[in-house]
VMD Tcl script that draws the C-alpha trace (Angstrom):
set ca {
  {-0.14 -0.14 0.01}
  {1.21 3.56 -0.58}
  {0.51 6.82 1.88}
  {-2.57 7.87 1.73}
  {-1.25 11.62 1.41}
  {1.68 12.07 -0.44}
  {3.92 13.52 2.42}
  {5.63 16.65 0.89}
  {8.03 19.33 2.99}
  {7.51 21.78 0.37}
  {4.30 22.53 2.09}
  {4.27 25.13 4.12}
  {4.05 24.32 7.89}
  {0.30 22.97 9.17}
  {-0.70 24.00 11.99}
  {-0.45 21.78 15.23}
  {-3.48 19.77 14.86}
  {-3.60 18.92 10.95}
  {0.92 18.42 11.61}
  {-0.12 15.99 13.80}
  {-3.06 14.12 12.01}
  {-0.15 14.29 8.78}
  {2.17 12.32 10.48}
  {0.08 10.34 11.99}
  {-1.12 8.93 8.69}
  {2.47 9.06 7.20}
  {3.90 6.46 10.56}
  {1.20 4.42 10.01}
  {1.60 3.96 6.27}
  {5.69 3.78 7.32}
  {5.07 1.00 9.85}
  {2.92 -1.86 8.01}
  {5.25 -1.14 4.92}
  {7.79 -1.72 6.96}
  {5.80 -4.57 9.30}
  {5.24 -6.83 5.75}
  {9.25 -6.45 5.19}
  {10.05 -8.30 8.51}
  {6.28 -10.16 8.43}
  {7.95 -11.55 5.49}
  {11.48 -12.03 6.52}
  {10.66 -14.32 9.55}
  {8.62 -16.55 6.84}
  {12.09 -17.31 5.01}
  {14.19 -17.59 8.49}
  {16.66 -14.22 7.24}
  {16.95 -10.53 8.73}
  {20.66 -9.21 9.94}
  {22.48 -6.19 9.83}
  {23.52 -2.92 7.90}
  {25.71 0.57 8.72}
  {27.22 3.07 6.31}
  {28.32 6.71 6.37}
  {27.59 9.94 3.28}
  {28.94 11.01 -0.05}
  {30.58 13.76 -0.94}
  {29.46 13.33 -4.30}
  {27.14 16.40 -4.86}
  {25.22 15.21 -7.70}
  {21.82 14.26 -7.70}
  {20.18 10.91 -8.63}
  {17.20 10.48 -11.67}
  {15.36 7.47 -10.25}
  {13.23 7.62 -13.48}
  {16.46 6.55 -15.11}
  {17.44 3.58 -12.98}
  {16.12 -0.40 -13.80}
  {17.41 -2.01 -10.79}
  {15.86 0.53 -8.24}
  {12.76 -1.54 -8.24}
  {14.33 -3.34 -5.40}
  {16.93 -1.38 -4.08}
  {16.41 1.76 -2.12}
  {18.16 4.22 -4.23}
  {17.72 7.59 -2.95}
  {17.98 6.55 0.68}
  {21.35 7.73 2.79}
  {21.94 8.87 6.56}
  {24.38 12.09 6.87}
  {24.58 14.99 9.82}
  {22.46 17.51 9.71}
  {25.10 20.09 8.68}
  {27.46 17.93 6.55}
  {28.05 18.34 3.14}
  {29.24 17.85 -0.04}
  {30.60 20.44 -2.16}
  {28.35 23.48 -1.42}
  {25.16 21.70 -0.49}
  {23.87 19.34 1.97}
  {25.39 15.87 1.59}
  {22.38 14.34 2.23}
  {20.53 16.19 -1.37}
  {23.63 14.21 -2.93}
  {24.60 11.23 -0.96}
  {23.33 8.33 -3.21}
  {24.80 8.70 -6.88}
  {27.48 6.86 -6.54}
  {25.47 4.59 -5.23}
  {22.82 3.97 -8.37}
  {26.35 3.66 -9.99}
  {27.35 1.09 -8.43}
  {24.15 -0.72 -8.40}
  {23.86 -0.42 -12.51}
  {27.35 -1.60 -13.18}
  {29.01 1.67 -14.52}
  {30.90 2.18 -11.27}
  {32.68 -1.10 -9.69}
  {33.69 -1.43 -5.97}
  {37.32 -0.09 -5.51}
  {39.78 0.98 -2.69}
  {38.85 5.09 -3.06}
  {35.03 3.25 -2.01}
  {35.47 0.37 0.13}
  {36.46 1.08 3.49}
  {37.52 -1.77 5.75}
  {37.87 0.38 8.88}
  {34.73 1.92 8.26}
  {32.88 -1.03 8.26}
  {34.67 -2.72 11.51}
  {34.14 0.29 13.19}
  {32.65 -0.52 16.93}
  {31.22 3.58 16.81}
  {31.76 4.39 20.13}
  {30.09 7.47 20.95}
  {32.44 10.43 20.34}
  {32.45 14.00 21.11}
  {33.92 17.43 19.76}
  {36.48 18.87 21.94}
  {34.38 21.75 22.29}
  {31.13 19.49 23.28}
  {31.92 18.42 27.38}
  {35.76 19.46 28.46}
  {36.86 18.52 31.65}
  {36.30 21.84 33.61}
  {37.93 22.79 36.47}
  {35.82 25.12 39.46}
  {36.63 26.38 42.84}
  {34.10 27.44 45.85}
  {30.97 25.63 43.76}
  {28.26 27.44 44.95}
  {26.24 24.51 45.04}
  {28.52 22.55 47.93}
  {30.22 24.52 50.26}
  {33.06 21.73 50.69}
  {33.69 22.07 47.12}
  {36.41 24.15 47.37}
  {38.01 22.82 44.17}
  {37.59 20.50 42.20}
  {37.35 19.21 38.16}
  {33.81 18.52 36.31}
  {34.29 15.24 34.38}
  {34.37 15.25 30.41}
  {31.18 15.28 28.99}
  {29.45 16.67 32.26}
  {28.71 19.68 30.21}
  {27.04 20.78 26.79}
  {28.44 23.12 23.86}
  {30.96 25.00 26.25}
  {32.55 27.29 22.86}
  {30.81 29.02 20.39}
  {34.15 27.48 18.02}
  {35.51 24.02 18.10}
  {39.19 25.00 18.05}
  {40.78 21.89 15.95}
  {38.07 21.61 13.44}
  {37.65 25.29 13.51}
  {33.64 25.02 13.25}
  {30.79 26.56 14.80}
  {30.01 23.62 18.03}
  {27.00 22.68 16.86}
  {28.33 21.69 13.24}
  {31.22 19.50 15.03}
  {29.27 18.16 17.70}
  {26.65 16.50 15.66}
  {29.53 15.79 13.09}
  {31.66 13.76 15.82}
  {28.62 12.16 17.26}
  {27.41 10.43 13.45}
  {30.03 10.21 11.62}
  {30.83 6.62 12.84}
  {27.10 5.86 11.83}
  {26.81 7.19 8.33}
  {30.17 6.10 7.32}
  {28.88 2.21 8.59}
  {25.89 2.91 6.03}
  {27.11 4.56 3.46}
  {29.83 1.25 3.24}
  {26.69 -1.03 3.50}
  {25.11 0.21 1.34}
  {28.01 -0.16 -1.44}
  {28.63 -3.55 -0.15}
  {24.50 -4.74 -0.79}
  {24.42 -2.15 -3.88}
  {27.72 -4.58 -5.02}
  {25.05 -7.99 -4.12}
  {22.35 -5.91 -6.07}
  {24.10 -6.03 -9.52}
  {25.41 -9.27 -9.02}
  {21.75 -10.12 -8.83}
  {21.37 -8.73 -12.74}
  {24.93 -9.86 -14.11}
  {24.98 -13.41 -12.77}
  {23.16 -16.06 -13.58}
  {19.43 -15.75 -14.79}
  {19.49 -11.92 -14.18}
  {16.90 -10.02 -12.82}
  {15.24 -10.50 -9.02}
  {14.66 -13.73 -7.31}
  {11.59 -15.42 -7.85}
  {9.25 -15.31 -5.12}
  {9.76 -17.46 -2.71}
  {13.65 -18.36 -4.05}
  {17.10 -17.11 -2.28}
  {20.38 -16.77 -4.80}
  {22.98 -17.47 -3.22}
  {26.04 -15.23 -4.43}
  {29.16 -15.49 -1.58}
  {31.71 -16.94 -4.47}
  {30.67 -14.40 -6.41}
  {30.99 -11.13 -4.16}
  {34.16 -12.94 -2.35}
  {35.98 -12.30 -5.50}
  {35.02 -9.25 -6.56}
  {35.81 -8.23 -3.02}
  {39.45 -9.68 -3.04}
  {41.32 -7.47 -4.43}
  {39.26 -3.90 -1.85}
  {39.02 -5.92 1.22}
  {42.19 -7.78 2.59}
  {41.83 -10.14 5.22}
  {37.90 -9.87 5.34}
  {36.16 -12.64 4.38}
  {32.99 -13.69 3.13}
  {30.59 -15.62 4.91}
  {27.63 -15.71 3.05}
  {25.50 -13.36 1.53}
  {22.21 -13.81 -0.24}
  {19.50 -12.34 -2.18}
  {16.11 -13.79 -0.91}
  {12.42 -12.62 -2.73}
  {9.28 -13.14 -0.22}
  {6.89 -15.43 -1.49}
  {4.89 -12.52 -2.44}
  {7.18 -10.83 -3.82}
  {6.14 -7.79 -1.50}
  {9.80 -8.09 0.13}
  {13.62 -8.27 -1.25}
  {16.58 -9.75 1.27}
  {20.05 -8.78 0.82}
  {22.37 -9.99 4.07}
  {25.82 -10.20 3.94}
  {28.26 -11.85 6.91}
  {31.65 -10.98 6.96}
  {34.10 -12.59 9.27}
  {37.99 -10.67 9.62}
  {40.32 -11.85 12.63}
  {40.95 -14.85 14.81}
  {41.50 -15.24 18.39}
  {41.19 -12.17 20.64}
  {40.36 -10.30 17.62}
  {38.07 -11.78 15.48}
  {34.93 -9.70 14.51}
  {31.86 -10.59 12.37}
  {30.05 -8.30 10.43}
  {26.23 -9.12 9.49}
  {24.78 -6.81 6.49}
  {20.55 -7.07 6.09}
  {18.56 -5.11 4.28}
  {14.94 -5.67 4.04}
  {13.23 -3.48 0.93}
  {9.69 -3.04 0.16}
  {8.72 -1.47 -3.33}
  {5.88 0.64 -3.86}
  {4.34 1.34 -7.43}
  {7.30 3.30 -8.20}
  {11.48 3.71 -8.35}
  {11.16 6.53 -6.39}
  {8.39 5.05 -3.47}
  {9.12 2.42 -1.19}
  {10.25 1.37 2.96}
  {12.62 -0.52 4.19}
  {15.03 -1.60 6.74}
  {18.55 -1.82 7.08}
  {20.12 -3.44 10.32}
  {23.61 -3.67 11.22}
  {25.46 -6.09 13.50}
  {29.50 -5.88 14.19}
  {30.30 -8.31 17.15}
  {33.70 -8.67 18.66}
  {35.73 -9.02 22.16}
  {36.56 -6.55 24.41}
  {38.45 -6.01 27.72}
  {36.63 -3.62 28.59}
  {33.80 -4.42 31.49}
  {31.98 -1.29 31.04}
  {31.26 -2.60 27.57}
  {31.04 -6.37 28.10}
  {28.39 -8.30 30.43}
  {30.29 -10.72 32.85}
  {27.39 -13.51 31.49}
  {29.20 -13.54 28.00}
  {32.42 -13.79 27.82}
  {34.45 -15.58 26.09}
  {35.84 -19.32 27.36}
  {38.85 -19.33 24.98}
  {40.10 -15.90 25.72}
  {38.88 -14.63 28.84}
  {37.48 -11.34 26.87}
  {33.76 -10.10 27.08}
  {32.07 -10.56 23.81}
  {30.23 -7.32 22.96}
  {28.53 -5.85 19.69}
  {27.48 -2.87 17.83}
  {24.03 -2.88 16.43}
  {22.71 -0.64 14.43}
  {19.18 -0.56 12.33}
  {18.50 2.44 10.07}
  {14.91 2.32 8.44}
  {13.78 4.33 5.62}
  {10.02 5.90 4.05}
  {10.94 7.53 -0.04}
  {7.76 9.02 -1.22}
  {8.63 10.72 -4.47}
  {11.15 13.41 -3.11}
  {10.21 12.65 0.86}
  {12.18 10.98 2.24}
  {12.24 9.83 6.24}
  {14.95 8.17 8.02}
  {15.45 6.84 11.72}
  {18.47 5.43 12.92}
  {19.31 3.29 16.06}
  {22.21 2.39 16.97}
  {23.76 1.19 20.75}
  {26.61 -0.52 22.24}
  {25.22 -4.32 22.94}
  {26.00 -7.51 25.06}
  {26.90 -11.01 23.88}
  {27.17 -12.54 20.20}
  {24.88 -14.93 17.80}
  {24.69 -18.12 18.44}
  {26.62 -20.33 15.79}
  {25.33 -20.86 12.66}
  {23.04 -17.81 13.49}
  {20.71 -16.72 10.19}
  {20.34 -13.42 11.88}
  {22.55 -11.86 14.40}
  {20.64 -8.56 14.60}
  {17.48 -10.71 16.05}
  {19.88 -12.29 18.54}
  {21.22 -9.27 20.40}
  {18.63 -7.45 20.04}
  {14.75 -6.86 20.62}
  {12.95 -6.26 17.28}
  {10.30 -3.84 16.82}
  {7.90 -5.33 14.44}
  {8.89 -2.98 11.96}
  {12.27 -4.58 11.63}
  {14.20 -2.40 13.98}
  {15.73 -1.79 17.39}
  {13.64 -1.77 20.05}
  {15.56 1.71 22.27}
  {12.69 0.26 25.40}
  {14.23 -2.80 26.36}
  {18.08 -2.49 27.58}
  {20.04 -3.92 30.45}
  {20.31 -2.99 33.98}
  {22.98 -1.75 36.19}
  {24.03 -5.32 37.13}
  {26.78 -5.94 35.04}
  {25.29 -9.29 33.71}
  {22.72 -9.56 30.10}
  {20.52 -12.17 31.48}
  {19.78 -13.91 28.18}
  {17.95 -9.46 28.05}
  {18.40 -8.35 24.29}
  {18.73 -5.02 25.16}
  {21.50 -1.97 25.08}
  {23.87 -1.55 27.70}
  {25.32 1.96 26.35}
  {25.55 4.65 24.27}
  {22.11 4.62 22.97}
  {21.86 6.92 20.06}
  {18.21 7.65 17.88}
  {18.38 10.09 14.78}
  {15.25 11.28 12.90}
  {14.90 13.07 9.49}
  {12.52 14.59 7.79}
  {14.37 15.55 3.87}
  {13.04 16.97 0.72}
  {15.64 15.01 -2.01}
  {14.42 18.99 -4.25}
  {15.32 21.04 -1.78}
  {17.26 21.99 1.43}
  {14.29 22.08 4.00}
  {15.45 19.25 5.85}
  {14.39 18.61 9.41}
  {16.53 15.98 11.72}
  {16.77 15.36 15.42}
  {19.64 13.86 16.56}
  {19.69 12.75 20.31}
  {22.00 10.41 23.19}
  {22.06 8.70 26.44}
  {24.98 6.71 27.71}
  {24.14 4.63 30.00}
  {19.50 3.19 30.58}
  {19.93 4.42 33.91}
  {21.03 8.23 33.01}
  {17.57 8.53 33.38}
  {17.74 11.30 30.45}
  {19.36 12.29 27.01}
  {20.87 14.84 25.48}
  {18.72 16.02 22.25}
  {19.44 18.14 19.36}
  {17.45 19.88 16.48}
  {18.18 21.08 13.27}
  {15.90 23.05 10.48}
  {17.90 23.68 7.12}
  {16.45 25.82 4.20}
  {17.54 27.85 1.62}
  {16.60 31.44 2.31}
  {17.89 33.76 -0.40}
  {19.68 31.05 -2.25}
  {22.10 30.75 0.79}
  {21.68 27.12 2.90}
  {20.82 28.49 6.56}
  {20.10 26.38 9.63}
  {19.13 26.35 12.97}
  {20.65 23.73 15.97}
  {18.88 23.77 19.18}
  {20.36 21.48 22.08}
  {19.66 20.79 25.59}
  {18.10 17.96 27.76}
  {15.07 15.45 26.87}
  {13.27 12.38 28.97}
  {14.83 9.05 28.99}
  {16.01 8.26 25.05}
  {14.35 4.54 25.52}
  {10.62 5.59 25.22}
  {11.18 9.70 24.26}
  {9.42 11.70 21.58}
  {12.54 13.76 21.28}
  {11.56 17.34 23.01}
  {13.32 19.27 24.81}
  {12.63 19.12 27.95}
  {14.65 21.72 29.17}
  {18.66 21.82 30.77}
  {20.20 21.20 33.84}
  {23.52 23.64 33.81}
  {24.41 21.21 37.09}
  {24.78 17.59 35.07}
  {27.25 15.84 37.34}
  {28.74 18.66 39.73}
  {29.15 18.97 43.72}
  {25.44 19.27 44.69}
  {23.85 18.22 41.10}
  {19.75 18.18 41.63}
  {17.55 16.98 38.59}
  {14.81 17.98 39.95}
  {13.24 21.00 37.86}
  {14.85 21.32 34.14}
  {15.20 24.89 33.38}
  {13.31 26.28 30.39}
  {16.11 27.09 28.13}
  {18.33 25.67 25.25}
  {21.87 26.02 23.60}
  {21.24 28.02 20.24}
  {23.14 28.78 17.17}
  {22.26 30.06 13.63}
  {24.54 28.58 10.93}
  {25.16 30.02 7.09}
  {26.53 27.78 4.53}
  {29.30 29.75 2.78}
  {31.00 27.80 -0.26}
  {32.01 24.50 1.90}
  {32.09 26.45 5.25}
  {28.97 26.81 7.95}
  {29.70 30.32 9.67}
  {27.08 30.88 12.95}
  {25.46 34.13 13.29}
  {23.78 33.52 16.67}
  {24.77 31.60 19.49}
  {23.91 31.14 22.58}
  {25.52 28.69 24.91}
  {26.91 30.33 27.84}
  {26.26 28.98 31.64}
  {28.05 28.33 34.60}
  {27.68 24.32 35.63}
  {25.58 25.47 38.65}
  {21.95 24.61 39.67}
  {20.85 28.39 38.96}
  {23.28 28.35 36.06}
  {24.64 31.49 37.20}
  {28.08 31.89 39.49}
  {27.61 33.81 42.73}
  {31.57 36.75 42.93}
  {32.90 33.45 45.37}
  {32.91 30.87 42.83}
  {35.55 30.32 39.83}
  {35.00 28.07 36.34}
  {37.21 28.02 33.43}
  {34.20 29.74 31.25}
  {36.84 29.67 28.78}
  {37.37 25.63 28.92}
  {41.52 26.04 28.20}
  {42.21 23.99 30.88}
  {43.63 26.95 32.63}
  {40.98 27.79 35.73}
  {42.48 32.12 36.22}
  {42.09 34.26 39.44}
  {38.51 35.44 38.75}
  {37.20 33.30 35.39}
  {33.38 32.85 35.81}
  {32.97 34.51 38.72}
  {29.47 36.29 38.43}
  {28.89 34.65 35.14}
  {25.36 34.89 33.54}
  {22.55 32.83 32.65}
  {23.30 33.35 28.70}
  {20.87 30.29 27.55}
  {18.45 30.89 25.01}
  {14.91 30.56 26.30}
  {11.68 30.29 25.10}
  {9.82 34.20 24.26}
  {6.26 35.49 23.10}
  {4.90 33.35 26.07}
  {5.67 30.00 25.40}
  {5.59 27.15 28.22}
  {9.10 25.49 27.30}
  {12.76 25.34 25.17}
  {10.39 22.41 22.42}
  {7.81 25.30 21.53}
  {10.21 27.73 20.78}
  {12.13 25.69 18.84}
  {9.22 24.87 16.96}
  {8.36 28.30 16.52}
  {11.52 29.24 14.59}
  {10.90 26.97 12.33}
  {11.85 23.41 13.68}
  {9.51 20.79 12.62}
  {9.34 17.45 14.44}
  {10.60 14.22 11.86}
  {7.88 11.69 11.12}
  {9.12 9.25 12.97}
  {11.17 8.79 16.18}
}
mol new
graphics top color blue
foreach p $ca { graphics top sphere $p radius 0.5 }
foreach p [lrange $ca 0 end-1] q [lrange $ca 1 end] { graphics top cylinder $p $q radius 0.2 }
display resetview
């Protein structure tokens, strides 16, 4: 089926009530398409991983001239909200190379395939301007805290510009968080595109008949032997559901042995619609490896031969395209455990799977340090959603992360981009959100003292960090920045307190004293940070 109403970001922003109705109809249609994918896969006994990144190719793809688009998600990519390619957003031009690989006009080579990106454990990264360790003296919230240092990650955006990259801090942080995931997604899509091409160029051609599976392991292994040194292709198959509504691509790669052994499963569950520009599906990625880090491992999932923890990075990317409207939903986290021997679905062995075939973020581990058979995440849950108009620069993104299930709150970035007078402009808003395992991604306000002396999470301050950006050439320039605050419950500092306000690791004699709250805040009678972001043009993505 197709959505009853095509979703178009080029339409004027609707009223709040009509927006909810539109989002509900689109979400329902997408869920039904993706659910059909998952249910069909269950009957085939398949399922598995995905990953990848963004392209710097700025050209766009014309779906109507791409034959293999009937069974492959051309036009799908996931990129940081502010990632660019040429003088445009990367998300608008990330599919042209995929189209070339799928149709055979370009083969895979060392300039495209990157084993380090494929097998990246995707631990959460931050820009230097975000969450530096902040020294303080005479902390206002605890008279006994005469001196100390806030742990790295306690504060949010701390400098307007990231000194290492020269980028506005919001741009640097969004890129740092998402880059490992976008790199994996791109790599997974490239290998899946090569597998799709092999379907046409090997054997009888065309997609498999309904209810059949085509084994292309030897063909893909031959193609990748020169570009993925040391990597073995264990399996490469393409299956068609019995009613031909869904096509399933599965690739399993392995490299190393003993303590360095790791495996990667990529699985794509694709449901075509009535044209090459209308489809839905889920890309899954499962990367399993060994680790000596107890913060990522569980005591009951150790490898008996090495004594190391068996751990995994698991991610899913749900996608729906309807003409120029692309909506995506990415979920990523670190898990304990490993797939069972001979498994036909690594993803489902480790993570709880939703009806739509995605990772279920509501299932997580306790603080016991044990998995106890629970298929839930342990650390570093990342959730990302985007609504993108592929014909323009109008996009809305929601990007959030939470270190552990026990944190109780998430850090949330909202981003809106559009073309203003022919120049790309972006607005980025950052604050805290509710527990990411069940949150809708809304901003609830700001905790200026997250984990310092006397920290209180009783009530969030109705404030947020904001930067407005303009794209000049291939670089964003900040035209507005309100991010500064004191790391106290009141977001201000007394005349006796000091803290490293400029983040240079040196605490000056009067530095930070009498600091004011310079965060952004709701205006015009609006009640909270979320309402203010929406009033400034941000539209919550359809799916989260």
